[in-house]
N, C-alpha and C positions, 0 to 999 in steps of 0.2 A: 422504673420503666419495664413494661411487660414485653413478652415476646411479640414482635411485630407480625401482623398478618399481611402486610403489604407484600406483593409479589407471589402470593399463594397461587399455585397453578390451577387452571380450570380447563375442563375438557367437555366436548359435546357428546352426542349420541354415537355409540359404537357397538360393534358386535363382539361378544366374548365367547370363547369356546371353553366349555367345562373340561378340565383336565383331571380333576380328582374330586371324589365325593366321599366324605366320611361322616359317620354318626357318632361323635364322641360322647353324646348324652342322649337319652331317650327323647328329649324334647328339643334337640338341636341338630343342625346339619352344618358341616364345614365344607365349603366349596373353594376350590382353587381354580382360577379362571385365567386363561390366556387372552390378552387383548393385543393384537398386532399393532405396533407403532403407538402404543398408548402414551399418554401424557403422564410423566412421573408425578406421584402424589407426595404430599407432606403428611407425616403421621398426624392423625386426628381428622383427616378428610373422609368423605364418604362417596358412595356411588348410588345412583337411582337405578333400580331394576324395574323394567316395564314388561308386563305380560300382556299378550293379545289373545282374545278369544276368537273363535271362528266367526262369530257374529259382529266382530269389530270392536267389542267392548275391551277397554284397557284398564289395567290396575297397576299402580306404581307404589313402590316402597323404597325408602332409603336405608342403606346398611353401611356401617363404618368399615373401613379397610383394616384388617388385622395385620397385614404383611408390611414389612419395611419397604421403603422406596427401592432398596437394592434387590429385592426379590423379583425374579423374572415373571412370577405369576402374582395375580391379585388374590388375596385370601379373605374370605368372609365367614364369620360365625353367625348363623341365622337361627334365632330361636323360633320354634314352631308354635304358632298361635292357632288354636283350633278354629277360631272365628276370623282368622286373617284371610285376605284375598291373595296374598303373594307367598307368605312363608310356607303354607302347606304344600304348595306346588314345588317350591324349591326343596323342601325336605323329603317329599314322598314321590315326586315324579321325575325330577331332573336326574339325568344320567350322564356319565362321562361321554364326551363327544357332542352333547347338545349345545346349541347356540342360544345365547341370551342377549336381549337388548339392554344396554347399560348406558348411563350418562355420568361422566365424571372425569377427573375428580371434582368434587363440589365442596365448597366451604373455605372460608379464610379466617375465621375467628378462633376456632378450636383447633389450632395447629401448633406444632412444636418442631422447630428446625434442628433441635439437638445441640444448641450452642449456649444455652443459659440454664441455670439451676431451676428446677421445677418439681412440683409434686402432683400426684394424681390421686383422686379419691373416687372410687367407682362402686356402684351397686349392681350386682347381677351381671347381665351382659353389657352393662355400661363399661366394663373393663376392656372391651374389644379395641376401641381407639387407643387406649393406654398401652395395650400390648404392642400395637404398632410403634408407639413411642419407645417402649422398652427395647424392642428389637432394633430400632434405629440407633438407640444409645449403644447397644452392644456392637452393632456394625461399626460405629464410630470409635469404639473403645472409651466411651464416656458414660458408663453406667453410674459413675459417681454423681452425675448431674440430676438423676431422676430417682425419686422415692415414691412408692405406691402404697395405698391403703385400699384393700378390696373387701367388700362386704357381700355375703350371700347367705342363703338360708342354711345350707349345710356345706361341708367341704366338697361333696360330690357335685354341688351346683356351681362351683367356681370354674368358669371357662379358663382354659390354659393354666390350670393349677400348677402343673409341674414347672412351667416357665416362670412362675411367680415366686419361686423359692427365694427366700431372703427378704421378701417384702411382707408387710403386715396384713394378716388375714383376720377379718372380723366375721364371725359366724353367729347368726341370730338364734339358731335352734339347737346348738350343741356346744359343749365346752371344748376349746381347742388350745393346746399349749399353755394351760394355766389361766386362760381367759374364760370367764363365765359367759354363757350364751347371752346375747343381747344386742341391741342396735348400736350402731357406731356412736361413739361419744368423744368428748374432748380428750380423754386419756389415750384414745386410739390415735388421735391426730397429732397431739403435742410432740411425740418423738420424731416426727418427720419434718417439723418446721425448722427452718434454718434462716440465719440472718441475711444471707445473700439470695433468698428466694425471689425469683422474678415472676413466676406464674404458677397459679394453682388451678388445675383442671378438675372439674367435678362432672361426672357423667352417671346418669341413672334415671330412675323414675322421678316424676315430679316431686313426690313426697321426700324421697331420698335426697334429691338434689337440693331442695330447700333446707333440709336439716343439716346436711354436710356444709353447705355454703354459710349458713348461720353460725355453725360451730367454728369454722375457720375465721370468720370475722370477729367472733367473740374472743378468739385466741390471739387476736392482734394482726391478722393478715389483712392488709388494705383491701377494701372491697373492689378497687379497680384492677387488682391483679387476679381476681377470681373469675375464671371463665367456666360457664356452665352449659352443658348440653343435656337436654331432657328427652326422654322418649316415653312411649305409651305405658301400658299396664305393668311391664316387667320391673322387678326391683325387690327390695327387701323392706 
């Protein structure tokens, strides 16, 4: 039986006030946002950001929450895409004190309540919802329930790298800790598998998600416990 998605919270449109803006990577921005009276999320959920132009044109994009439910602010790691309609504004224009239109939390499939054994496999910024899960596990004192495998091009490209200490890092373009550079493979995933596994979360680009999901199933993980979230061109 997998982690149930029943009862996952859902919220409508609201106004968020930006309380912190950081640039932890040349191609990313970290935003911490206050939403008064917000609906608490489950790790793995996301919010929709909506921007409005003066001529009435709107553009929307979904971003996973990186913060745990216990955090008083919502945290988002946004990768800047040069051809994007939303991320360049968030990365280059938004300042502390700005108000943003948000809708959320959204999603009931890719969520983890922190009560059952799980693993997460992420490519690039696909690690963001898994960081929310990791932080939630720490808040609950149940880090033993969650193991992560994170893939990126280089160690500098891993979001929240410091927080991921103790979890497996797969780097495709450099050797790290005795592992030769290369894409995620069965040997990377085998050590995190456990007999009491209830859910496997896979998040990344379409290509990464398909590869990681296939590897898990080939290693004996039942297909019905693998939950996948794909996003656009980002990944390894």
